[in-house]
DSSP file (Angstrom, degrees, kcal/mol; ACC not computed):
  #  RESIDUE AA STRUCTURE BP1 BP2  ACC     N-H-->O    O-->H-N    N-H-->O    O-->H-N    TCO  KAPPA ALPHA  PHI   PSI    X-CA   Y-CA   Z-CA
    1    1 A X              0   0    0      0, 0.0     2,-0.5     0, 0.0     0, 0.0   0.000 360.0 360.0 360.0 142.0  135.1  -42.3 -112.6
    2    2 A X        -     0   0    0      4,-0.0     2,-0.1     3,-0.0     0, 0.0  -0.836 360.0-146.4-100.5 132.3  137.3  -39.7 -114.3
    3    3 A X     >  -     0   0    0     -2,-0.5     4,-2.4    38,-0.1     5,-0.2  -0.407  31.1 -96.5 -93.3 172.9  136.0  -36.2 -114.7
    4    4 A X  H  > S+     0   0    0      1,-0.2     4,-1.9     2,-0.2     5,-0.1   0.825 120.9  52.5 -63.1 -31.0  136.6  -33.7 -117.6
    5    5 A X  H  > S+     0   0    0      2,-0.2     4,-2.6     1,-0.2    -1,-0.2   0.963 111.9  46.4 -61.4 -51.2  139.5  -31.8 -115.8
    6    6 A X  H  > S+     0   0    0      1,-0.3     4,-2.1     2,-0.2    -2,-0.2   0.883 112.6  49.6 -64.1 -38.3  141.4  -35.1 -115.1
    7    7 A X  H  X S+     0   0    0     -4,-2.4     4,-2.4     2,-0.2    -1,-0.3   0.889 109.6  50.8 -67.0 -36.1  140.9  -36.3 -118.6
    8    8 A X  H  X S+     0   0    0     -4,-1.9     4,-2.8    -5,-0.2    -2,-0.2   0.888 110.9  50.4 -69.0 -37.6  142.2  -32.9 -120.0
    9    9 A X  H  X S+     0   0    0     -4,-2.6     4,-2.5     2,-0.2     5,-0.3   0.940 110.2  49.2 -60.3 -46.9  145.3  -33.2 -117.7
   10   10 A X  H  X S+     0   0    0     -4,-2.1     4,-2.4     2,-0.2     5,-0.3   0.931 114.4  45.7 -55.7 -51.3  145.9  -36.8 -119.0
   11   11 A X  H  X S+     0   0    0     -4,-2.4     4,-2.6     2,-0.2     5,-0.2   0.977 112.4  48.5 -58.6 -58.0  145.5  -35.7 -122.6
   12   12 A X  H  X S+     0   0    0     -4,-2.8     4,-1.9     1,-0.2    -2,-0.2   0.929 115.1  45.3 -55.3 -52.5  147.7  -32.6 -122.3
   13   13 A X  H  X S+     0   0    0     -4,-2.5     4,-2.4     1,-0.2     5,-0.4   0.864 112.7  51.2 -62.8 -38.3  150.6  -34.5 -120.5
   14   14 A X  H  X S+     0   0    0     -4,-2.4     4,-1.9    -5,-0.3    -1,-0.2   0.938 113.9  44.4 -63.8 -43.1  150.4  -37.5 -123.0
   15   15 A X  H  < S+     0   0    0     -4,-2.6    -2,-0.2    -5,-0.3    -1,-0.2   0.872 118.3  42.6 -74.0 -30.5  150.6  -35.1 -125.9
   16   16 A X  H  < S+     0   0    0     -4,-1.9    -1,-0.2    -5,-0.2    -2,-0.2   0.830 131.7  16.0 -81.3 -36.9  153.4  -33.1 -124.4
   17   17 A X  H  < S-     0   0    0     -4,-2.4    36,-0.4    -5,-0.2    35,-0.2   0.562  77.4-137.9-122.5  -8.8  155.6  -35.9 -123.0
   18   18 A X     <  -     0   0    0     -4,-1.9    34,-0.3    -5,-0.4    -4,-0.1   0.926  40.1-148.3  45.6  56.6  154.7  -39.2 -124.4
   19   19 A X        -     0   0    0     -6,-0.3    32,-0.3     1,-0.1     3,-0.2  -0.128  26.7-150.3 -64.2 145.6  155.1  -40.6 -120.9
   20   20 A X  S    S+     0   0    0     30,-2.0     2,-0.3     1,-0.3    31,-0.2   0.655  93.9  14.4 -80.1 -17.6  156.2  -44.1 -120.1
   21   21 A X  E    S+A   50   0A   0     29,-1.3    29,-2.7     2,-0.0     2,-0.4  -0.945  70.8 173.8-155.5 132.9  154.1  -43.9 -117.0
   22   22 A X  E     +A   49   0A   0     -2,-0.3     2,-0.4    27,-0.2    27,-0.2  -0.916   4.7 174.0-155.0 122.0  151.4  -41.5 -116.1
   23   23 A X  E     -A   48   0A   0     25,-3.0    25,-2.7    -2,-0.4     2,-0.6  -0.979   8.7-170.2-126.8 121.2  149.0  -41.3 -113.1
   24   24 A X  E     -A   47   0A   0     -2,-0.4     2,-0.5    23,-0.2    23,-0.2  -0.947  14.8-166.1-109.2 112.4  146.7  -38.5 -112.5
   25   25 A X  E     -A   46   0A   0     21,-3.2    21,-2.1    -2,-0.6     2,-0.7  -0.857  15.8-137.3-108.6 121.2  145.2  -39.0 -109.0
   26   26 A X  E     +A   45   0A   0     -2,-0.5    19,-0.2    19,-0.2     3,-0.2  -0.744  26.2 172.2 -85.3 114.5  142.2  -36.9 -107.9
   27   27 A X    >   +     0   0    0     17,-2.5     3,-0.9    -2,-0.7     4,-0.4   0.215  44.7 108.9-103.7  10.4  142.8  -35.8 -104.4
   28   28 A X  G >   +     0   0    0     16,-0.8     3,-1.9    13,-0.3     4,-0.4   0.842  66.6  62.2 -65.2 -34.5  139.8  -33.5 -104.2
   29   29 A X  G >  S+     0   0    0      1,-0.3     3,-0.9    12,-0.2    -1,-0.3   0.844 100.7  53.9 -60.6 -30.2  137.7  -35.6 -101.8
   30   30 A X  G <  S+     0   0    0     -3,-0.9    -1,-0.3     1,-0.2    -2,-0.2   0.604 111.6  46.8 -79.9  -9.4  140.2  -35.3  -99.1
   31   31 A X  G X  S+     0   0    0     -3,-1.9     3,-2.5    -4,-0.4    -1,-0.2   0.313  78.7 140.5-107.2   7.7  140.1  -31.4  -99.5
   32   32 A X  T <  S+     0   0    0     -3,-0.9     3,-0.1    -4,-0.4    -3,-0.1  -0.253  76.7  12.6 -61.3 133.2  136.2  -31.2  -99.5
   33   33 A X  T 3  S+     0   0    0      1,-0.3    -1,-0.3     4,-0.0     2,-0.2   0.342 104.9 113.7  84.9  -5.3  135.2  -28.1  -97.6
   34   34 A X  S X  S-     0   0    0     -3,-2.5     3,-2.0     1,-0.1    -1,-0.3  -0.487  83.1 -72.6 -87.6 161.2  138.7  -26.7  -97.4
   35   35 A X  T 3  S+     0   0    0      1,-0.3    -1,-0.1    -2,-0.2     3,-0.1  -0.324 124.3  29.7 -52.9 131.6  140.0  -23.5  -99.1
   36   36 A X  T 3  S+     0   0    0      1,-0.3     2,-0.9    -3,-0.1    -1,-0.3   0.306  83.1 127.7  93.5  -5.9  140.2  -24.1 -102.8
   37   37 A X    <   +     0   0    0     -3,-2.0    -1,-0.3    -6,-0.2    -5,-0.0  -0.739  32.2 179.9 -81.3 109.6  137.4  -26.6 -102.8
   38   38 A X        -     0   0    0     -2,-0.9    -1,-0.2    -3,-0.1    -3,-0.0   0.446  46.0-111.6 -93.6   2.9  135.1  -25.3 -105.5
   39   39 A X  S    S+     0   0    0     -3,-0.0    -2,-0.1     1,-0.0    -7,-0.0   0.406  92.8 105.4  83.3   2.5  132.6  -28.1 -105.3
   40   40 A X  S    S-     0   0    0    -12,-0.0    -3,-0.0     1,-0.0   -12,-0.0   0.745  84.6-126.4 -77.5 -24.9  133.3  -29.6 -108.7
   41   41 A X  S    S+     0   0    0    -13,-0.1   -13,-0.3   -38,-0.0   -12,-0.2   0.610  93.0  84.4  80.1  14.6  135.2  -32.6 -107.2
   42   42 A X        +     0   0    0    -14,-0.1     3,-0.1    35,-0.1    37,-0.1  -0.459  50.8 103.7-145.6  62.9  138.2  -31.7 -109.4
   43   43 A X  S    S+     0   0    0      1,-0.2    37,-1.9    35,-0.1    36,-1.5   0.636  74.6  47.0-115.6 -20.0  140.1  -29.1 -107.6
   44   44 A X  E     + b   0  80A   0     35,-0.2   -17,-2.5    34,-0.2   -16,-0.8  -0.983  64.7 167.0-128.5 123.3  143.2  -31.0 -106.2
   45   45 A X  E     -Ab  26  81A   0     35,-2.3    37,-2.4    -2,-0.4     2,-0.4  -0.945  26.4-148.6-136.6 159.4  145.4  -33.5 -108.1
   46   46 A X  E     -Ab  25  82A   0    -21,-2.1   -21,-3.2    -2,-0.3     2,-0.5  -0.999  16.6-157.7-125.2 129.5  148.6  -35.3 -107.9
   47   47 A X  E     -Ab  24  83A   0     35,-3.4    37,-2.8    -2,-0.4     2,-0.5  -0.908   9.3-175.0-108.5 128.5  150.5  -36.1 -111.1
   48   48 A X  E     +Ab  23  84A   0    -25,-2.7   -25,-3.0    -2,-0.5     2,-0.4  -0.978  19.9 166.3-118.8 116.2  153.0  -38.9 -111.3
   49   49 A X  E     -Ab  22  85A   0     35,-2.2    37,-2.5    -2,-0.5     2,-0.4  -0.990  22.7-168.6-137.2 137.0  154.7  -38.9 -114.6
   50   50 A X  E     +Ab  21  86A   0    -29,-2.7   -30,-2.0    -2,-0.4   -29,-1.3  -0.992  23.6 152.3-122.6 129.3  157.8  -40.6 -116.1
   51   51 A X    >   -     0   0    0     35,-2.0     3,-1.7    -2,-0.4     4,-0.2  -0.986  52.8-125.5-155.6 147.2  159.2  -39.5 -119.5
   52   52 A X  G >  S+     0   0    0     -2,-0.3     3,-1.1   -34,-0.3    35,-0.1   0.677 106.1  76.1 -68.8 -15.2  162.6  -39.4 -121.2
   53   53 A X  G 3  S+     0   0    0    -36,-0.4    -1,-0.3     1,-0.2    34,-0.1   0.607  90.3  57.2 -69.4 -10.1  161.9  -35.6 -121.7
   54   54 A X  G X  S+     0   0    0     -3,-1.7     3,-2.2    32,-0.2    33,-0.2   0.566  76.5 119.7 -94.4 -10.0  162.8  -35.2 -118.0
   55   55 A X  T <  S+     0   0    0     -3,-1.1     3,-0.1     1,-0.3    -3,-0.0  -0.318  84.9   8.7 -61.2 134.7  166.3  -36.7 -118.3
   56   56 A X  T 3  S+     0   0    0      1,-0.3     2,-0.3    -2,-0.0    -1,-0.3   0.300 103.4 120.6  82.9 -11.8  169.0  -34.2 -117.3
   57   57 A X    <   -     0   0    0     -3,-2.2    -1,-0.3     1,-0.1    30,-0.1  -0.686  64.4-117.4 -92.8 142.0  166.4  -31.7 -116.0
   58   58 A X     >  -     0   0    0     -2,-0.3     4,-2.3    -3,-0.1     5,-0.1  -0.238  29.7-107.4 -65.9 160.7  166.3  -30.5 -112.4
   59   59 A X  H  > S+     0   0    0      1,-0.2     4,-2.2     2,-0.2     5,-0.2   0.963 120.8  48.8 -52.7 -55.8  163.2  -31.2 -110.2
   60   60 A X  H  > S+     0   0    0      1,-0.3     4,-2.5     2,-0.2    -1,-0.2   0.912 109.4  49.6 -54.4 -45.6  162.2  -27.5 -110.5
   61   61 A X  H  > S+     0   0    0      1,-0.2     4,-2.4     2,-0.2    -1,-0.3   0.920 109.1  54.9 -65.1 -39.1  162.5  -27.4 -114.3
   62   62 A X  H  X S+     0   0    0     -4,-2.3     4,-2.1     2,-0.2    -1,-0.2   0.917 107.9  47.8 -53.3 -46.3  160.4  -30.6 -114.5
   63   63 A X  H  X S+     0   0    0     -4,-2.2     4,-2.9     1,-0.2     5,-0.3   0.913 112.1  51.0 -65.8 -41.8  157.6  -29.1 -112.5
   64   64 A X  H  X S+     0   0    0     -4,-2.5     4,-2.4    -5,-0.2    -1,-0.2   0.899 107.8  52.2 -61.7 -35.9  157.8  -26.0 -114.8
   65   65 A X  H  X S+     0   0    0     -4,-2.4     4,-1.8     2,-0.2    -1,-0.2   0.904 112.2  46.0 -64.7 -43.2  157.7  -28.2 -117.9
   66   66 A X  H  X S+     0   0    0     -4,-2.1     4,-1.5     2,-0.2    -2,-0.2   0.912 112.3  49.2 -65.2 -45.8  154.5  -29.9 -116.5
   67   67 A X  H  X S+     0   0    0     -4,-2.9     4,-0.7     1,-0.2     7,-0.2   0.908 110.3  51.8 -66.0 -39.3  152.9  -26.6 -115.5
   68   68 A X  H >< S+     0   0    0     -4,-2.4     3,-1.2    -5,-0.3    -1,-0.2   0.939 108.7  52.1 -58.0 -47.0  153.6  -25.1 -119.0
   69   69 A X  H 3< S+     0   0    0     -4,-1.8    -1,-0.2     1,-0.3    -2,-0.2   0.814 107.6  52.5 -62.1 -30.7  152.0  -28.2 -120.7
   70   70 A X  H >< S-     0   0    0     -4,-1.5     3,-2.1     1,-0.2    -1,-0.3   0.542  88.6-171.1 -91.4  -2.6  149.0  -27.8 -118.7
   71   71 A X  T <<  -     0   0    0     -3,-1.2     3,-0.2    -4,-0.7    -1,-0.2  -0.316  67.0  -1.3  61.6-121.2  148.5  -24.1 -119.6
   72   72 A X  T 3>>S+     0   0    0      1,-0.2     5,-0.9    -2,-0.1     4,-0.6   0.412 109.3  93.6 -87.5  -0.2  145.8  -22.3 -117.6
   73   73 A X  I X>>S+     0   0    0     -3,-2.1     5,-2.5     3,-0.2     4,-1.4   0.987  71.3  66.2 -61.1 -60.8  144.8  -25.4 -115.5
   74   74 A X  I 345S+c   78   0B   0      1,-0.2     5,-0.2    -3,-0.2     6,-0.0  -0.369 118.9   7.6 -63.2 134.8  147.0  -24.8 -112.5
   75   75 A X  I 345S+     0   0    0      3,-2.2    -1,-0.2     1,-0.1    -2,-0.1   0.158 131.9  54.0  87.5 -24.9  145.9  -21.8 -110.7
   76   76 A X  I <<5S+     0   0    0     -3,-1.4    -3,-0.2    -4,-0.6    -2,-0.2   0.785 128.7   1.2-106.7 -68.3  142.8  -21.3 -112.7
   77   77 A X  I  <<S+     0   0    0     -4,-1.4     2,-0.4    -5,-0.9    -3,-0.2   0.581 128.5  57.7-105.4  -7.4  140.7  -24.4 -112.8
   78   78 A X  B   < -c   74   0B   0     -5,-2.5    -3,-2.2    -6,-0.3   -34,-0.2  -0.988  62.9-164.6-116.9 126.0  142.9  -26.6 -110.5
   79   79 A X  S    S+     0   0    0    -36,-1.5     2,-0.4    -2,-0.4   -35,-0.2   0.904  74.9  16.8 -73.5 -40.3  143.5  -25.2 -107.0
   80   80 A X  E     -b   44   0A   0    -37,-1.9   -35,-2.3   -44,-0.1     2,-0.4  -0.998  60.1-178.3-139.8 140.3  146.4  -27.5 -106.1
   81   81 A X  E     -b   45   0A   0     -2,-0.4     2,-0.5   -37,-0.2   -35,-0.2  -0.968   9.3-162.4-138.8 115.2  148.7  -29.8 -108.2
   82   82 A X  E     -b   46   0A   0    -37,-2.4   -35,-3.4    -2,-0.4     2,-0.5  -0.889  16.2-157.4 -99.6 129.3  151.3  -31.9 -106.7
   83   83 A X  E     +b   47   0A   0     -2,-0.5     2,-0.5   -37,-0.2   -35,-0.2  -0.914  20.3 178.7-117.5 129.0  153.9  -33.0 -109.4
   84   84 A X  E     +b   48   0A   0    -37,-2.8   -35,-2.2    -2,-0.5     2,-0.5  -0.855  18.3 176.0-123.8  96.2  156.2  -36.0 -109.2
   85   85 A X  E     +b   49   0A   0     -2,-0.5     2,-0.3   -37,-0.2   -35,-0.2  -0.879   2.6 167.4-109.4 121.6  158.1  -36.0 -112.5
   86   86 A X  E     -b   50   0A   0    -37,-2.5   -35,-2.0    -2,-0.5     2,-0.3  -0.883  32.8-126.4-130.4 160.4  160.8  -38.5 -113.2
   87   87 A X    >   -     0   0    0     -2,-0.3     3,-1.7   -37,-0.2   -35,-0.2  -0.750  54.5 -81.6 -97.3 155.8  163.0  -39.8 -116.1
   88   88 A X  T 3  S+     0   0    0     -2,-0.3    -1,-0.1     1,-0.3   -37,-0.0  -0.175 118.4  32.8 -56.3 143.7  162.9  -43.6 -116.7
   89   89 A X  T 3         0   0    0     -3,-0.1    -1,-0.3     1,-0.0     0, 0.0   0.356 360.0 360.0  94.0 -14.4  165.3  -45.4 -114.4
   90   90 A X    <         0   0    0     -3,-1.7    -2,-0.1     0, 0.0    -1,-0.0   0.454 360.0 360.0 -93.0 360.0  164.9  -43.0 -111.5
């Protein structure tokens, strides 16, 4: 079941990048009881995204692009976000 934060991440990334592939994986259960676990079940995520917008961009710039698209989610409402951003064919 997808929670509201996961749905918001999916919506924001879809709007910003029109991805050819997008997977937002909720890793929160494996961090239950650890630092950053706020009890909501939506504190830790992995994003795997593929978009032509990442072509020619460095790995660091791709991560910055994703973080910008997510606004206040990383660091405010999401404790940890792992990003795997690729261009098609990579």
